[in-house]
N, C-alpha and C positions, 0 to 999 in steps of 0.2 A: 452361227458365229464363225467368222473366218479370221481368226486371230493371226494365223500364219501369213495370210495375204497382207493384212494390215501391218504386221511386224516387218515384213519384207519391204513394204512401201516406206515405212519410217526409216528403216536401215538404209534404204537407197537415198533418201533425202538427207540423212545425217552423214553417211559415209561418202556420198557423192561430192559435196563441197570439200570435205576433209581431204579426199584424195587430190583434189585440184589445188588445195592450199599447200600441201606438202610437196 
């Protein structure tokens, strides 16, 4: 299980648009 890699992917997808929005 590579939770760390998956979490990083989700964080990138969620924080990505957020940074662009602000």
